N, C-alpha and C positions, 0 to 999 in steps of 0.2 A: 506494499499500502502505498502509494507515493505520500512525503512528507512537502505540505506548502508552506511557501517561502514565510507567510505571515504565522506561521506554527511556530519555525525554526524564530523568524524576527522575535517572540511572544516568548519562547521557551527562553532565551536569551535574554530578555529583559526580569526577568522573571527570575533566573539563578544568580542576573547582576545584584534585584534588588537584591534577597537574600545575604551576599557575599559582602555586600556591601554591613547590612544592620548585623549580621555579624562579628565583622571588625568595628561599626561602632558602637557595643557591645562588650567588646572585649579580647577578644577570640586575636592574638598573633595570627597574621599573615602566611606568616608559615605552615601554621596548621592550617587555616583552610589549603594550601595549597600542597599539603602530605592530604589530607583528605580527596582534594580532587585526583591530586594518582595514583590515588587508592582506588578510587571510585571508577575511574579512569581504568586501571589494569583491571581489577574484576572486570567490567561489561568486555574489553577487549579481549580477555581474555572468554569468557563467557559467550561472546557473540549477539546477547541480549542485555537488557537490564530484569535485573531477577522481580517481581513484582514483589517480592519480602528480601529483607535482608539481614541476614542470619535471623528473623525470631521467628520460632514455635510456638505452638500454641499447646499451652500447659495446662 
């Protein structure tokens, strides 16, 4: 299913807003960079975005 340009732009804006909020709340940029790299590595290795990140139903 192709992704429309406006969907990509919306996701980009939302990610940017989230990153700014985290930085403004005192999360160091180096931590944010590490998180993004880890998630990008996971997604690249899996080939998709897991709908649950390591959560299990107990």
